[in-house]
C-alpha positions as CSV (number, residue, x, y, z in Angstrom):
1,X,1.2,-16.2,12.1
2,X,0.4,-12.7,10.7
3,X,0.0,-10.0,13.3
4,X,-2.8,-7.4,12.7
5,X,-3.5,-4.0,14.4
6,X,-7.2,-3.1,14.5
7,X,-8.0,0.5,15.1
8,X,-11.8,1.0,15.7
9,X,-13.6,3.3,18.1
10,X,-16.8,1.4,18.2
11,X,-16.3,-1.3,21.0
12,X,-18.6,-4.0,19.7
13,X,-17.1,-3.7,16.2
14,X,-13.5,-3.7,17.6
15,X,-14.1,-6.8,19.7
16,X,-16.1,-8.6,17.0
17,X,-13.3,-8.1,14.4
18,X,-10.7,-9.3,17.0
19,X,-12.7,-12.5,17.8
20,X,-13.2,-13.3,14.2
21,X,-9.6,-12.7,13.0
22,X,-8.3,-14.6,16.0
23,X,-10.6,-17.5,15.0
24,X,-8.8,-17.4,11.6
25,X,-5.5,-17.8,13.5
26,X,-4.3,-14.2,13.2
27,X,-2.6,-12.4,16.2
28,X,-4.5,-9.3,16.9
29,X,-3.7,-6.0,18.7
30,X,-6.4,-3.4,19.4
31,X,-6.5,0.4,19.4
32,X,-9.5,2.5,20.4
33,X,-8.6,5.7,18.6
34,X,-6.2,7.2,16.1
35,X,-3.6,8.3,18.5
36,X,-3.2,4.9,20.2
37,X,-3.1,3.3,16.7
38,X,-0.3,5.6,15.6
39,X,1.6,4.9,18.8
40,X,1.3,1.1,18.5
41,X,2.0,1.1,14.8
42,X,5.1,3.2,15.3
43,X,6.4,1.1,18.2
44,X,5.5,-2.5,17.2
45,X,5.9,-4.5,14.0
46,X,2.7,-5.5,12.3
47,X,1.9,-7.5,9.0
48,X,-1.3,-5.5,8.4
49,X,-3.2,-2.5,10.0
50,X,-7.0,-2.2,9.7
51,X,-7.9,1.5,10.3
52,X,-11.4,2.9,10.8
53,X,-11.5,6.3,8.9
54,X,-13.6,8.2,11.4
55,X,-11.9,8.0,14.9
56,X,-11.3,10.3,17.8
57,X,-8.0,12.0,18.3
58,X,-6.7,11.2,14.8
59,X,-8.6,10.0,11.7
60,X,-7.6,6.9,9.9
61,X,-6.4,9.1,7.0
62,X,-4.2,11.1,9.5
63,X,-2.8,7.9,11.0
64,X,-2.0,6.5,7.5
65,X,-0.4,9.8,6.4
66,X,1.9,10.0,9.5
67,X,3.0,6.3,9.2
68,X,3.9,6.9,5.5
69,X,5.8,9.9,6.5
70,X,7.8,7.8,9.0
71,X,8.6,5.3,6.2
72,X,6.4,2.7,7.9
73,X,5.1,0.8,4.9
74,X,2.9,-1.8,6.7
75,X,-0.2,-2.6,4.5
76,X,-3.3,-0.8,5.5
77,X,-7.0,-1.5,5.0
78,X,-9.5,1.4,5.6
79,X,-12.9,0.7,7.1
80,X,-15.4,3.5,6.5
81,X,-19.1,4.2,6.0
82,X,-18.2,6.7,3.2
83,X,-18.5,5.5,-0.3
84,X,-17.8,8.6,-2.4
85,X,-15.0,8.2,-5.0
86,X,-13.0,11.1,-3.6
87,X,-12.5,9.2,-0.4
88,X,-11.3,6.2,-2.2
89,X,-8.9,8.3,-4.2
90,X,-7.6,10.0,-1.1
91,X,-7.1,6.8,0.7
92,X,-5.0,5.4,-2.2
93,X,-2.9,8.5,-2.5
94,X,-2.1,8.4,1.2
95,X,-0.8,4.8,0.8
96,X,-3.7,2.6,1.6
97,X,-3.8,-1.0,0.2
98,X,-7.6,-1.6,0.3
99,X,-10.8,0.1,1.3
100,X,-13.8,-1.8,2.8
101,X,-17.2,0.2,3.0
102,X,-19.5,-0.4,6.0
103,X,-21.7,-2.3,6.4
104,X,-19.6,-5.2,5.1
105,X,-19.7,-9.0,5.4
106,X,-17.2,-10.8,7.5
107,X,-16.5,-13.0,4.6
108,X,-15.6,-9.9,2.4
109,X,-13.3,-8.5,5.0
110,X,-11.5,-11.8,5.6
111,X,-11.0,-12.1,1.8
112,X,-9.6,-8.7,1.6
113,X,-7.2,-9.4,4.6
114,X,-5.9,-12.5,3.0
115,X,-5.5,-10.8,-0.4
116,X,-3.6,-8.0,1.0
117,X,-1.3,-10.2,3.1
118,X,-0.7,-12.4,0.1
119,X,0.2,-9.4,-2.1
120,X,2.6,-8.1,0.5
121,X,4.6,-11.4,0.5
122,X,4.3,-12.9,-2.9
123,X,6.7,-12.6,-5.7
124,X,9.6,-11.2,-3.6
125,X,12.7,-11.3,-5.7
126,X,15.9,-12.5,-3.9
127,X,18.1,-11.0,-6.5
128,X,19.2,-7.4,-6.8
129,X,18.2,-5.5,-9.9
130,X,19.5,-2.2,-11.2
131,X,17.5,0.5,-13.1
132,X,19.6,3.4,-14.2
133,X,21.9,4.2,-11.2
134,X,19.5,2.8,-8.6
135,X,20.0,-0.7,-7.2
136,X,16.8,-2.4,-5.8
137,X,16.8,-5.2,-3.2
138,X,13.2,-6.5,-3.2
139,X,13.8,-8.9,-0.4
140,X,14.8,-6.1,2.0
141,X,12.8,-3.4,0.3
142,X,15.9,-1.3,0.0
143,X,17.3,0.9,-2.7
144,X,20.6,2.6,-3.1
145,X,22.3,4.9,-5.5
146,X,26.1,5.1,-5.5
147,X,25.9,3.3,-2.1
148,X,23.6,6.0,-0.6
149,X,20.1,5.0,0.4
150,X,17.2,6.1,-1.8
151,X,13.8,6.2,0.0
152,X,10.9,4.4,-1.8
153,X,7.6,3.7,-0.2
154,X,6.1,0.2,-0.1
155,X,3.7,1.1,-3.0
156,X,6.5,2.5,-5.1
157,X,8.5,-0.7,-4.6
158,X,5.6,-2.8,-5.6
159,X,5.0,-0.7,-8.8
160,X,8.6,-1.0,-9.8
161,X,8.6,-4.7,-9.0
162,X,5.5,-5.3,-11.2
163,X,7.0,-3.2,-14.0
164,X,10.2,-5.2,-13.8
165,X,8.4,-8.4,-14.0
166,X,6.8,-7.1,-17.2
167,X,10.1,-5.5,-18.4
168,X,9.9,-4.0,-22.0
169,X,6.2,-4.8,-22.1
170,X,3.3,-2.2,-21.9
171,X,1.6,-2.3,-18.5
172,X,-1.8,-0.5,-18.3
173,X,-2.8,1.7,-15.4
174,X,-5.7,-0.6,-14.6
175,X,-3.3,-3.5,-14.4
176,X,-1.1,-1.6,-11.8
177,X,-4.2,-0.7,-9.8
178,X,-5.4,-4.3,-9.8
179,X,-2.0,-5.9,-9.1
180,X,-0.6,-3.4,-6.6
181,X,-3.7,-2.0,-4.8
182,X,-6.2,-4.8,-5.6
183,X,-9.2,-2.6,-5.5
184,X,-12.5,-4.2,-6.8
185,X,-13.9,-0.8,-7.6
186,X,-11.1,1.0,-9.6
187,X,-10.5,4.7,-8.6
188,X,-9.1,7.2,-11.1
189,X,-5.9,6.2,-12.7
190,X,-4.6,9.7,-11.7
191,X,-3.2,7.8,-8.7
192,X,-0.9,5.7,-10.8
193,X,0.4,8.7,-12.7
194,X,1.2,10.5,-9.5
195,X,3.2,7.4,-8.2
196,X,5.0,7.1,-11.5
197,X,6.0,10.8,-11.3
198,X,7.5,10.3,-7.8
199,X,9.4,7.1,-9.0
200,X,10.8,8.9,-12.0
201,X,12.1,11.7,-9.8
202,X,14.2,9.1,-7.9
203,X,15.4,7.0,-10.9
204,X,15.6,9.2,-13.9
205,X,18.4,11.7,-14.6
206,X,15.8,13.9,-16.2
207,X,12.3,13.1,-15.0
208,X,10.9,15.3,-17.7
209,X,12.6,13.1,-20.4
210,X,12.5,9.7,-18.9
211,X,14.7,6.9,-20.3
212,X,13.6,4.0,-18.2
213,X,9.9,4.3,-17.3
214,X,8.2,5.4,-20.5
215,X,4.7,6.6,-21.1
216,X,2.9,4.7,-23.8
217,X,0.1,7.1,-24.6
218,X,-3.3,5.7,-24.5
219,X,-2.0,2.4,-23.2
220,X,0.1,2.8,-19.9
221,X,3.8,2.5,-19.0
222,X,6.7,0.4,-20.0
223,X,10.0,-0.2,-18.1
224,X,12.9,-0.3,-20.5
225,X,16.3,-1.5,-19.2
């Protein structure tokens, strides 16, 4: 049974989401503001966190940012009344997995929840792979270089995993957005470029002259091993 944390300051919305997700057989924990959400998400293990963006104490964006800084990579869905592209881009770059705009239908939210949970557990490789000097264990979401740990975020692992599955083939930015983030409305592909840059800094001997994750201009990226 998946365990979900819901952080929402509006009581009726908070309890309504709880009732409906429990009806779908999820285990649900509640937080009434951003500070409580951060405390619970830091202390307890969850399979998914649903964060309202506009909350007292800490915004959903702030909670997400602090969790990612703590290397807590639990998948996150944002709930917000904002629909501007800049907010979607910001949510992605902070490490969100999906973004639902209020008002939304219960059916839509449940579909997003199931999709995010499915993406977080599907296709986990039980073998270790090596790219350059970095060894990846996708079962444990761990990476090492010369036996020293190398920190990769959940999203960075997912990008590497998808590129590995398409090894020596061109993968477009749109495909990475669709497969890793799963957004219905695609944000700017600048987000993918920023993540690739961070990954190269950890894998490549010279990130400015990459040997493993290559840019195919006008098409996307290709992992060469």
